[in-house]
C-alpha positions as CSV (number, residue, x, y, z in Angstrom):
1,M,-96.9,-49.4,-14.5
2,P,-96.0,-46.0,-16.2
3,S,-99.5,-45.8,-17.7
4,S,-101.0,-46.2,-14.2
5,I,-98.8,-43.4,-12.8
6,L,-99.7,-41.3,-15.8
7,S,-103.4,-41.8,-15.0
8,V,-102.7,-40.7,-11.5
9,C,-101.0,-37.6,-12.8
10,Y,-104.0,-36.8,-15.0
11,L,-106.4,-37.4,-12.1
12,I,-104.4,-35.0,-9.9
13,G,-104.4,-32.4,-12.7
14,S,-108.2,-32.8,-13.2
15,V,-108.9,-32.4,-9.5
16,T,-106.7,-29.3,-9.2
17,F,-108.4,-27.8,-12.2
18,I,-111.8,-28.3,-10.6
19,V,-110.8,-27.1,-7.2
20,G,-108.8,-24.2,-8.6
21,L,-111.8,-23.0,-10.6
22,K,-113.9,-23.1,-7.5
23,M,-111.4,-21.1,-5.6
24,L,-111.3,-18.5,-8.4
25,S,-114.9,-17.6,-7.5
26,H,-113.7,-15.5,-4.5
27,P,-110.9,-12.9,-4.4
28,E,-109.6,-14.2,-1.1
29,T,-108.9,-17.6,-2.6
30,A,-108.4,-16.7,-6.3
31,R,-104.6,-16.4,-6.2
32,R,-104.2,-19.8,-4.4
33,G,-106.7,-21.4,-6.8
34,N,-104.6,-20.1,-9.8
35,W,-101.4,-21.5,-8.3
36,L,-103.1,-24.8,-7.5
37,A,-104.4,-25.2,-11.1
38,A,-101.0,-24.3,-12.4
39,A,-99.4,-26.9,-10.3
40,G,-101.8,-29.5,-11.6
41,M,-100.9,-28.5,-15.1
42,V,-97.2,-28.9,-14.5
43,I,-97.8,-32.4,-13.1
44,S,-99.9,-33.3,-16.1
45,I,-97.3,-31.9,-18.6
46,L,-94.3,-33.7,-16.8
47,G,-96.3,-36.9,-16.7
48,T,-97.1,-36.8,-20.4
49,L,-93.4,-36.0,-21.3
50,F,-91.9,-38.9,-19.3
51,L,-94.6,-41.5,-18.9
52,Y,-96.7,-41.3,-22.1
53,R,-96.4,-44.2,-24.5
54,H,-97.7,-44.5,-28.1
55,D,-97.3,-47.9,-29.7
56,G,-94.9,-48.7,-26.9
57,E,-92.6,-45.8,-27.6
58,H,-91.8,-42.6,-25.7
59,L,-92.4,-39.1,-27.2
60,H,-89.8,-37.9,-29.6
61,N,-88.3,-34.4,-30.3
62,Y,-87.7,-33.5,-26.7
63,G,-85.5,-30.6,-27.8
64,W,-88.4,-29.0,-29.7
65,I,-90.8,-29.6,-26.9
66,A,-88.4,-28.1,-24.3
67,G,-87.7,-25.1,-26.6
68,G,-91.4,-24.5,-27.0
69,L,-92.1,-24.7,-23.3
70,V,-89.2,-22.4,-22.4
71,I,-90.1,-19.8,-25.1
72,G,-93.8,-19.9,-24.3
73,S,-93.2,-19.6,-20.5
74,V,-90.8,-16.7,-20.9
75,V,-93.0,-14.7,-23.3
76,G,-96.1,-15.4,-21.3
77,T,-94.5,-14.4,-18.0
78,M,-93.1,-11.2,-19.4
79,A,-96.3,-10.3,-21.1
80,A,-98.4,-10.9,-18.0
81,R,-96.0,-8.9,-15.7
82,Q,-95.6,-5.9,-18.1
83,V,-99.2,-5.5,-19.3
84,K,-101.1,-2.5,-18.0
85,M,-104.5,-2.9,-16.4
86,T,-106.0,-1.0,-19.3
87,A,-104.6,-3.5,-21.7
88,M,-105.7,-6.6,-19.8
89,P,-108.7,-7.3,-22.1
90,Q,-106.3,-7.3,-25.1
91,M,-104.0,-9.7,-23.4
92,V,-106.9,-12.0,-22.5
93,S,-108.1,-12.0,-26.1
94,L,-104.7,-12.7,-27.5
95,F,-103.9,-15.5,-25.1
96,N,-107.3,-17.0,-25.7
97,G,-106.7,-16.9,-29.4
98,M,-103.5,-18.8,-29.0
99,G,-105.5,-21.6,-27.3
100,G,-107.9,-21.7,-30.3
101,L,-104.9,-21.8,-32.7
102,C,-103.4,-24.7,-30.8
103,A,-106.7,-26.6,-31.0
104,M,-106.9,-25.9,-34.8
105,L,-103.3,-27.1,-35.4
106,I,-104.0,-30.3,-33.5
107,A,-107.0,-30.9,-35.9
108,V,-104.8,-30.2,-38.9
109,I,-102.1,-32.6,-37.8
110,E,-104.5,-35.4,-36.9
111,F,-106.3,-35.1,-40.2
112,N,-103.1,-35.3,-42.2
113,R,-102.3,-38.5,-40.4
114,L,-105.5,-40.0,-41.8
115,L,-104.8,-39.2,-45.5
116,P,-104.1,-42.4,-47.5
117,E,-100.6,-42.7,-48.8
118,D,-101.8,-45.2,-51.5
119,A,-103.5,-43.2,-54.3
120,S,-105.7,-46.2,-55.0
121,V,-107.2,-46.0,-51.6
122,T,-109.9,-43.4,-51.1
123,F,-110.5,-41.4,-47.9
124,A,-113.9,-43.0,-47.5
125,Q,-112.3,-46.4,-47.5
126,V,-109.8,-45.4,-44.8
127,L,-112.7,-44.2,-42.6
128,E,-114.7,-47.3,-43.2
129,S,-111.9,-49.7,-42.6
130,R,-110.8,-48.1,-39.4
131,Q,-114.3,-46.9,-38.3
132,L,-113.0,-43.4,-37.9
133,S,-116.1,-41.3,-38.8
134,L,-116.6,-40.2,-35.2
135,Y,-112.9,-39.4,-34.9
136,V,-113.0,-37.2,-38.0
137,L,-116.1,-35.5,-36.7
138,A,-114.1,-34.6,-33.5
139,I,-111.3,-33.3,-35.8
140,L,-113.6,-31.1,-37.7
141,A,-115.3,-29.8,-34.6
142,G,-112.0,-28.9,-33.0
143,L,-110.9,-27.3,-36.3
144,V,-114.0,-25.2,-36.8
145,I,-114.4,-24.0,-33.2
146,G,-110.7,-23.5,-32.7
147,G,-110.4,-21.5,-36.0
148,V,-113.4,-19.3,-35.1
149,S,-111.9,-18.7,-31.6
150,F,-108.5,-17.8,-33.0
151,A,-109.6,-15.5,-35.8
152,G,-112.3,-13.9,-33.6
153,S,-109.9,-13.3,-30.7
154,V,-107.3,-11.7,-33.0
155,I,-110.0,-9.3,-34.3
156,A,-111.2,-8.7,-30.8
157,F,-107.6,-7.8,-29.8
158,G,-107.4,-5.3,-32.7
159,K,-110.8,-3.7,-31.8
160,L,-109.9,-3.4,-28.1
161,D,-106.5,-2.0,-29.0
162,G,-108.1,0.6,-31.3
163,K,-106.4,-0.8,-34.4
164,I,-109.6,-2.2,-36.0
165,S,-112.9,-0.4,-36.1
166,D,-116.4,-1.8,-36.5
167,R,-117.2,-3.0,-40.1
168,N,-120.7,-3.7,-41.3
169,F,-122.3,-4.3,-44.7
170,A,-125.7,-5.1,-46.0
171,G,-126.7,-8.7,-45.6
172,Q,-124.2,-9.4,-42.9
173,Q,-126.3,-12.0,-41.2
174,V,-127.2,-13.7,-44.5
175,V,-123.5,-14.0,-45.3
176,N,-122.8,-15.4,-41.8
177,M,-125.5,-18.0,-42.2
178,A,-124.2,-18.9,-45.6
179,V,-120.7,-19.5,-44.3
180,I,-122.0,-21.6,-41.4
181,T,-124.1,-23.7,-43.8
182,A,-121.1,-24.2,-46.2
183,I,-119.0,-25.4,-43.3
184,A,-121.6,-27.8,-42.1
185,A,-122.3,-29.1,-45.7
186,L,-118.6,-29.7,-46.5
187,S,-118.0,-31.4,-43.2
188,V,-120.9,-33.8,-43.8
189,Y,-119.6,-34.5,-47.3
190,L,-116.1,-35.2,-46.0
191,I,-117.4,-37.7,-43.5
192,C,-120.3,-39.3,-45.2
193,G,-119.4,-38.8,-48.9
194,D,-116.6,-40.1,-51.1
195,P,-114.5,-37.0,-51.7
196,R,-111.7,-37.4,-54.3
197,Q,-109.8,-34.5,-52.8
198,P,-110.4,-34.7,-49.0
199,A,-107.5,-32.3,-48.2
200,L,-108.9,-29.6,-50.4
201,I,-112.3,-29.9,-48.7
202,F,-110.6,-29.9,-45.2
203,Y,-108.6,-26.8,-45.9
204,T,-111.6,-25.1,-47.4
205,V,-113.4,-25.7,-44.1
206,T,-110.3,-24.3,-42.3
207,F,-110.4,-21.1,-44.4
208,L,-114.2,-20.7,-43.9
209,S,-113.8,-21.2,-40.1
210,L,-111.2,-18.4,-40.0
211,F,-113.3,-16.3,-42.2
212,Y,-116.4,-16.7,-40.0
213,G,-114.3,-15.8,-37.0
214,V,-113.6,-12.5,-38.6
215,L,-117.2,-12.0,-39.8
216,F,-118.5,-12.9,-36.3
217,V,-116.5,-10.3,-34.3
218,I,-115.8,-7.4,-36.6
219,P,-119.3,-5.8,-36.6
220,I,-119.8,-6.0,-32.9
221,G,-120.2,-2.7,-31.1
222,G,-117.9,-1.7,-28.2
223,A,-120.4,-2.1,-25.4
224,D,-120.8,-5.7,-26.2
225,M,-117.1,-6.8,-26.3
226,P,-117.2,-8.3,-22.8
227,V,-119.8,-10.8,-24.0
228,V,-117.8,-11.6,-27.1
229,I,-114.6,-12.2,-25.0
230,S,-116.5,-14.6,-22.7
231,L,-118.0,-16.5,-25.7
232,L,-114.7,-16.8,-27.5
233,N,-113.2,-18.1,-24.2
234,S,-115.8,-20.8,-24.1
235,F,-115.1,-21.7,-27.8
236,T,-111.4,-22.3,-26.9
237,G,-112.4,-24.5,-24.1
238,V,-114.7,-26.6,-26.2
239,A,-112.0,-26.9,-29.0
240,T,-109.5,-28.0,-26.4
241,A,-111.9,-30.7,-25.1
242,F,-112.1,-32.1,-28.6
243,G,-108.3,-32.2,-28.7
244,G,-108.4,-34.2,-25.5
245,F,-110.9,-36.6,-27.1
246,L,-108.6,-37.1,-30.1
247,Y,-105.6,-37.9,-27.9
248,D,-107.6,-39.8,-25.3
249,N,-106.1,-37.3,-22.8
250,Q,-108.3,-37.1,-19.7
251,V,-106.8,-34.0,-18.2
252,M,-107.0,-32.1,-21.5
253,L,-110.6,-33.2,-21.9
254,T,-111.4,-32.1,-18.3
255,G,-109.7,-28.7,-18.6
256,G,-111.5,-28.0,-21.9
257,I,-114.9,-29.0,-20.5
258,L,-114.3,-26.7,-17.5
259,V,-113.3,-23.7,-19.6
260,G,-116.0,-24.3,-22.1
261,S,-118.8,-24.7,-19.6
262,A,-117.6,-21.8,-17.4
263,G,-117.3,-19.6,-20.4
264,T,-120.8,-20.6,-21.6
265,I,-122.3,-19.9,-18.3
266,L,-120.6,-16.5,-18.1
267,T,-121.7,-15.7,-21.6
268,I,-125.3,-16.4,-20.7
269,M,-124.9,-14.1,-17.6
270,M,-123.3,-11.4,-19.8
271,C,-126.1,-11.7,-22.3
272,K,-128.7,-11.3,-19.6
273,A,-126.9,-8.3,-18.3
274,M,-126.9,-6.8,-21.8
275,N,-130.4,-7.9,-22.6
276,R,-129.1,-9.7,-25.6
277,S,-129.8,-13.2,-27.0
278,I,-127.3,-16.0,-27.8
279,R,-128.7,-16.1,-31.3
280,N,-127.7,-12.5,-32.0
281,V,-124.3,-13.2,-30.6
282,L,-123.7,-16.1,-32.9
283,L,-124.9,-14.2,-35.9
284,G,-122.7,-11.2,-35.1
285,S,-125.4,-8.6,-34.9
286,F,-124.6,-6.8,-31.6
287,S,-125.0,-3.1,-31.7
288,A,-124.0,-3.0,-35.3
289,T,-124.6,0.3,-37.1
290,A,-124.0,1.1,-40.7
291,S,-121.2,3.5,-40.0
292,G,-119.6,1.7,-37.2
293,G,-119.5,5.0,-35.4
294,P,-121.7,6.9,-32.9
295,V,-125.3,5.9,-33.5
296,S,-126.8,8.9,-31.7
297,G,-125.3,11.8,-33.7
298,G,-127.5,14.3,-31.8
299,E,-126.3,17.2,-29.7
300,Q,-125.5,16.3,-26.1
301,G,-128.0,18.2,-23.8
302,N,-127.0,21.1,-21.5
303,Y,-125.0,20.1,-18.5
304,K,-123.7,21.8,-15.4
305,E,-120.3,21.5,-13.8
306,I,-119.3,21.1,-10.1
307,G,-116.2,22.4,-8.4
308,L,-113.7,20.2,-6.7
309,N,-114.2,21.8,-3.2
310,D,-118.0,21.7,-3.6
311,L,-117.8,18.0,-4.3
312,A,-115.5,17.4,-1.4
313,I,-117.9,19.0,1.0
314,L,-120.9,17.1,-0.6
315,M,-119.1,13.8,-0.1
316,A,-117.6,14.4,3.3
317,Y,-120.9,15.3,4.9
318,A,-122.9,12.7,3.1
319,R,-124.4,9.7,4.9
320,K,-123.8,7.3,2.0
321,V,-121.6,7.5,-1.1
322,M,-121.7,5.1,-4.1
323,I,-118.7,4.9,-6.5
324,V,-119.3,3.6,-10.1
325,P,-116.0,2.6,-11.7
326,G,-115.6,2.4,-15.4
327,Y,-112.9,2.1,-18.1
328,G,-111.8,5.7,-17.5
329,L,-110.7,4.7,-14.0
330,A,-108.6,1.9,-15.5
331,V,-107.1,4.2,-18.2
332,A,-106.0,6.7,-15.5
333,Q,-104.7,3.9,-13.2
334,A,-106.5,5.6,-10.4
335,Q,-107.8,2.6,-8.5
336,H,-105.2,3.1,-5.6
337,V,-106.1,6.8,-5.3
338,C,-109.8,5.9,-5.3
339,H,-109.2,3.5,-2.4
340,E,-107.3,6.1,-0.5
341,M,-110.2,8.6,-0.9
342,E,-112.7,5.9,0.1
343,K,-110.7,5.4,3.4
344,L,-110.8,9.1,4.1
345,L,-114.5,9.1,3.7
346,R,-114.9,6.2,6.0
347,D,-112.8,7.9,8.6
348,K,-115.4,10.7,8.5
349,G,-118.2,8.2,9.1
350,V,-119.4,8.0,5.5
351,E,-120.7,4.7,4.2
352,V,-119.0,3.9,0.9
353,K,-119.9,1.2,-1.6
354,Y,-118.9,0.4,-5.2
355,A,-121.6,-0.3,-7.8
356,I,-120.2,-2.8,-10.4
357,H,-122.0,-3.4,-13.7
358,P,-121.4,-6.9,-15.1
359,V,-120.0,-5.5,-18.4
360,A,-118.2,-2.4,-17.1
361,G,-114.8,-2.1,-18.7
362,R,-113.7,-4.2,-21.6
363,M,-113.9,-7.8,-20.3
364,P,-116.0,-9.7,-17.7
365,G,-114.9,-8.8,-14.2
366,H,-112.6,-6.0,-15.4
367,M,-113.6,-3.6,-12.6
368,N,-113.4,-6.3,-9.9
369,V,-109.8,-7.1,-10.9
370,L,-109.0,-3.4,-11.0
371,L,-110.3,-2.7,-7.5
372,A,-108.9,-6.0,-6.1
373,E,-105.4,-4.8,-7.2
374,A,-106.0,-1.8,-4.9
375,N,-107.0,-4.0,-2.0
376,V,-110.6,-2.8,-2.0
377,S,-112.7,-5.1,0.2
378,Y,-114.7,-7.5,-1.8
379,D,-117.6,-6.9,0.6
380,E,-117.9,-3.3,-0.7
381,L,-118.5,-4.4,-4.3
382,L,-122.2,-4.6,-5.2
383,D,-123.4,-6.3,-8.3
384,L,-126.1,-4.9,-10.5
385,E,-129.3,-5.7,-8.5
386,P,-128.1,-5.0,-5.0
387,A,-126.3,-1.9,-6.3
388,N,-129.5,-0.5,-7.7
389,D,-131.2,-1.1,-4.4
390,A,-128.4,0.8,-2.6
391,L,-128.4,3.7,-5.2
392,A,-132.0,4.6,-4.1
393,T,-130.7,5.5,-0.7
394,A,-127.4,7.1,-1.7
395,D,-126.7,10.8,-1.1
396,V,-123.9,11.1,-3.7
397,V,-122.9,8.9,-6.6
398,L,-119.5,9.4,-8.1
399,I,-119.1,8.0,-11.6
400,L,-115.5,7.5,-12.6
401,G,-115.1,7.0,-16.3
402,A,-118.2,4.9,-16.8
403,N,-120.7,5.8,-19.5
404,D,-122.7,3.1,-21.3
405,V,-123.5,1.2,-18.1
406,V,-125.3,4.3,-16.7
407,N,-126.8,5.5,-20.0
408,T,-130.5,6.3,-19.4
409,A,-131.1,5.7,-23.1
410,A,-131.2,2.0,-22.2
411,K,-134.4,2.7,-20.3
412,N,-136.0,5.7,-22.1
413,D,-135.0,5.5,-25.8
414,P,-136.5,2.6,-27.8
415,S,-134.5,3.7,-30.8
416,S,-131.2,3.3,-29.0
417,P,-129.1,0.2,-29.8
418,I,-128.7,-0.5,-26.0
419,Y,-132.4,-0.1,-25.3
420,G,-133.5,-2.8,-22.8
421,M,-130.0,-3.3,-21.4
422,P,-130.1,-3.3,-17.6
423,I,-128.1,-0.3,-16.2
424,L,-127.0,1.1,-12.9
425,E,-129.9,3.4,-12.0
426,V,-127.7,6.2,-10.6
427,G,-130.5,8.7,-11.2
428,K,-132.2,7.4,-8.1
429,A,-129.5,9.1,-5.9
430,K,-129.9,12.6,-4.5
431,A,-126.8,13.8,-6.4
432,V,-124.8,12.4,-9.3
433,V,-121.3,13.5,-10.2
434,V,-119.7,12.2,-13.4
435,N,-116.0,12.4,-13.9
436,K,-114.9,12.3,-17.5
437,R,-112.1,13.7,-19.6
438,S,-114.6,15.3,-22.1
439,M,-118.2,15.1,-23.3
440,R,-117.3,12.5,-25.9
441,P,-119.6,9.4,-26.1
442,G,-118.6,6.2,-24.5
443,Y,-117.3,3.0,-26.1
444,A,-120.7,2.2,-27.6
445,G,-120.6,5.5,-29.5
446,I,-123.9,7.0,-28.2
447,D,-124.7,10.1,-26.2
448,N,-125.8,9.9,-22.6
449,A,-128.9,11.8,-21.5
450,L,-127.9,11.3,-17.9
451,F,-125.4,14.1,-18.2
452,S,-128.2,16.7,-18.6
453,E,-130.4,15.4,-15.8
454,P,-131.2,18.0,-13.0
455,N,-129.4,16.1,-10.3
456,T,-126.3,15.4,-12.4
457,S,-123.1,17.5,-12.4
458,M,-119.9,17.0,-14.5
459,L,-116.4,17.1,-13.2
460,F,-113.9,17.1,-16.0
461,G,-110.3,15.8,-15.9
462,D,-108.1,12.8,-15.6
463,A,-109.5,10.5,-12.9
464,K,-106.2,10.1,-11.1
465,S,-105.5,13.8,-10.7
466,V,-109.1,14.6,-9.9
467,L,-109.2,11.9,-7.1
468,Q,-105.8,13.0,-5.7
469,N,-107.1,16.6,-5.5
470,L,-110.4,15.5,-4.2
471,A,-108.8,13.4,-1.4
472,G,-106.6,16.4,-0.5
473,A,-109.7,18.6,-0.2
474,I,-111.6,16.0,1.9
475,K,-108.6,15.7,4.2
476,E,-108.6,19.4,4.9
477,L,-112.3,19.5,5.9
C-alpha cells in the first residue's frame, strides 16, 4: 500500500513539473507555474521521506535529512530574495552547479556501494555476477556530466562576477579532446575490463571530469556566456536523470529529462542566435582570443553626442520609438524608470516597443526578466526577427547599455570574432541614440563601429539618472 501511494506522489510530482514548465513559457502564468512545480516537488520529497522502502526498511538518518532541508531552504530563500538583478546570472550558475555536484556525489556513493569487501573478489566479478554493467554505465554518466556541470558552473560564476578572466593556451582544443578521450577510455576499461584498482580509475575519471569542466568554460568569451549557462543547465538535468535511473525514482527521472531537454533546446536556440555550432561549444572555442582581452584593439571612430533636451524633443514628437535594453540597464537598476518614461511617451501618442536580443545580458531571458520586474507588458517585447522588421520603421532607437548585440562588426567585419552573429539592426532606424557610461567596449571586448555611424549619437551617463532626467524633460514638453 505505501508503495502505491508513493507512486501516486511521484505521478503528481511529474505532472506538476510538466505543467509548471509549460506555464513558465509565458510571463502571465510563470509565477503560478513555478509555485505549481514547487508544490509537486514538496509532495515528492514528503512521499519519499515517509513512504519509501528499501529492503523493507524506511529511510534512516532523518535528523541529517531534516537538517539539510532546513539549511538548504533557508540559504536558498535568503540568496534568492537578496540577489540583485545584475547578479542573477551568477546565482543561476551557482545554483545550477550545486545540482551538478549533487548528481556527482550520488554517483560516488553508488559506486562505493559496489566495491567488493572481499579482496579475493574482483570488481569485474561483482559486475558479472549481479549484471550491473548498465548500472555502472549510468553511474559514470552521472559522474562525468555532473562533474563537468559543477566545475563549469563554478568557473562561469567566477567569470560573470569578474573574479576570473578568460584563459587560453595553444592547443586548447587538442587538450580538451585528449581529456574527453581519456574519460571515455577509462570508463570503458572500468566496465568491460578487469581493473585491479577500480576505485583509482573511478576517481581519476572524477578528477578528469572536473578538469574538463574548467577547460570547457574558462576560455569562453563574454558574449557567449548565455549559451554556456544554458548548456550547463542541460548538463545538470541529464545528470539528475541518471540519478533517477540509479534510484529507480520516476519523479527524479522526469524532472531531469525535462530540465535536460529544455536546456538543450534553449542551447540550440542560443547557438542559432549567436551563429555558433554545438561542436564549438563542446570544445570550448567560443570567441577565445590569445590575450583574453579586447580583440579589436583599434581606435574607436569619431562619434557625436546628443543633449538630453534634444533627445526628449526627438522622442516626444516621434511616431515610433524602439528601446534596446542591455546589461547596462540591469547594472543601473533602471528598468522601473524606463517603464515610467515609456508610459509618458505613450501618453503623447508615441508607439513604444522593446527590441530583445536572445543573448542580451548575461543569461538567457535576462532582459525579459528585468522588464517583467517593472511590469512592462509582454506584448511590447519583440524578439530578434520581429524587432528587426520594426526597426526599419522606427523614428528613434534608444539603446540602454547594450553593445555586442547591436555591434555592426557582426555583419561587416569578417575578422571579428562575432562575425555572422545575428544582431539587432538598429541602423535601419532614422535616429539611433546610445546610452553608455563610457566608450569602453562591451563584454565581448571589441569596439563597435555603430557608434561612429552618421545617424548614431551618444548620450553618456548612468542609465537610471539619464532616464530620470529624460522623463522629466519629456513631461515638461
